[in-house]
C-alpha positions as CSV (number, residue, x, y, z in Angstrom):
1,X,89.3,-9.5,-59.8
2,X,87.3,-10.8,-56.9
3,X,83.4,-10.8,-56.7
4,X,83.5,-9.3,-53.2
5,X,85.7,-6.4,-54.5
6,X,82.8,-5.5,-57.3
7,X,79.6,-6.6,-54.7
8,X,81.2,-4.4,-51.8
9,X,80.5,-7.4,-49.6
10,X,78.6,-8.2,-47.2
11,X,80.2,-6.5,-44.7
12,X,78.4,-3.3,-46.4
13,X,74.9,-4.3,-45.6
14,X,72.7,-2.6,-42.6
15,X,70.1,-3.4,-41.5
16,X,67.4,-0.4,-41.9
17,X,66.4,1.2,-38.7
18,X,62.6,0.4,-37.4
19,X,60.5,3.3,-38.2
20,X,57.2,1.8,-37.1
21,X,56.4,1.2,-33.2
22,X,55.7,-2.0,-31.8
23,X,52.0,-1.2,-31.5
24,X,51.9,-1.0,-35.2
25,X,54.2,-3.9,-35.8
26,X,51.7,-5.7,-33.6
27,X,49.0,-4.4,-35.1
28,X,50.2,-5.3,-38.4
29,X,51.1,-9.1,-37.3
30,X,47.6,-9.6,-35.8
31,X,46.2,-7.9,-38.6
32,X,47.7,-10.7,-41.3
33,X,46.6,-13.9,-38.9
34,X,43.1,-12.2,-38.9
35,X,43.6,-12.2,-43.0
36,X,44.6,-15.6,-42.9
37,X,42.2,-16.7,-40.3
38,X,39.3,-15.2,-42.6
39,X,40.2,-16.8,-45.6
40,X,40.8,-20.5,-44.3
41,X,37.1,-20.2,-42.1
42,X,35.7,-18.9,-46.0
43,X,37.1,-22.6,-47.1
44,X,36.4,-24.3,-44.5
45,X,32.9,-22.6,-43.0
46,X,30.9,-25.9,-42.4
47,X,33.9,-26.6,-40.0
48,X,33.6,-23.5,-38.3
49,X,29.8,-24.0,-37.9
50,X,30.6,-27.6,-36.3
51,X,32.9,-25.6,-34.2
52,X,30.9,-23.1,-33.1
53,X,27.4,-25.8,-32.3
54,X,29.9,-28.1,-30.6
55,X,30.8,-25.2,-27.8
56,X,27.5,-24.0,-27.5
57,X,27.0,-27.2,-26.6
58,X,29.4,-27.5,-24.3
59,X,28.4,-24.1,-22.6
60,X,24.9,-25.2,-22.7
61,X,26.1,-28.3,-20.7
62,X,29.2,-27.9,-18.8
63,X,28.0,-24.1,-17.6
64,X,25.0,-24.9,-15.3
65,X,27.1,-28.2,-14.0
66,X,30.0,-25.8,-12.8
67,X,27.6,-23.4,-11.5
68,X,25.9,-26.1,-9.4
69,X,29.0,-27.5,-8.5
70,X,30.5,-24.4,-6.9
71,X,27.3,-23.4,-5.1
72,X,27.1,-26.8,-3.6
73,X,30.5,-26.7,-2.5
74,X,30.8,-23.1,-1.4
75,X,27.2,-23.1,0.7
76,X,26.7,-27.2,1.6
77,X,30.2,-28.6,1.7
78,X,32.1,-26.0,4.1
79,X,33.9,-28.0,6.8
80,X,34.2,-31.8,4.7
81,X,37.5,-32.6,3.9
82,X,39.2,-31.4,0.6
83,X,38.6,-34.7,-0.7
84,X,35.2,-35.2,-0.2
85,X,34.2,-31.8,-1.4
86,X,36.2,-32.7,-4.8
87,X,34.5,-36.0,-5.0
88,X,30.7,-34.4,-4.2
89,X,31.8,-31.8,-6.7
90,X,33.0,-33.9,-9.6
91,X,29.4,-36.3,-8.8
92,X,26.9,-32.7,-8.9
93,X,28.9,-31.4,-12.1
94,X,28.8,-34.5,-14.5
95,X,25.2,-35.6,-13.0
96,X,23.9,-31.7,-14.0
97,X,25.6,-31.8,-17.2
98,X,24.2,-35.5,-18.1
99,X,20.4,-34.5,-17.2
100,X,21.3,-31.1,-19.3
101,X,22.5,-32.8,-22.0
102,X,19.6,-35.5,-22.2
103,X,16.9,-32.9,-21.7
104,X,18.6,-31.0,-25.0
105,X,18.7,-34.1,-27.0
106,X,15.3,-35.3,-25.8
107,X,13.8,-32.1,-27.4
108,X,14.9,-32.9,-30.7
109,X,13.0,-36.2,-30.3
């Protein structure tokens, strides 16, 4: 007697028809990811706090730099060559970011 005769073989297996919607399936995946991230975050809470601090620091220094470069490019650099506008924007961005970063560091001393 062959084993396929006893077990029915692989031909008898059929996939079950999904009964949930695509949105419910995506919600289940998102929930599982959120639970996984939550568990890992609890184990690495110090690293998470450090990353939050880094992103706040980056936003506090780079945000005004982007804003200043944008306003300068939009209002004062109209008519200049694109390369000149880009160079002046990059210099303005780094100047503002460096100044604000230095002011934030001096605040801690």
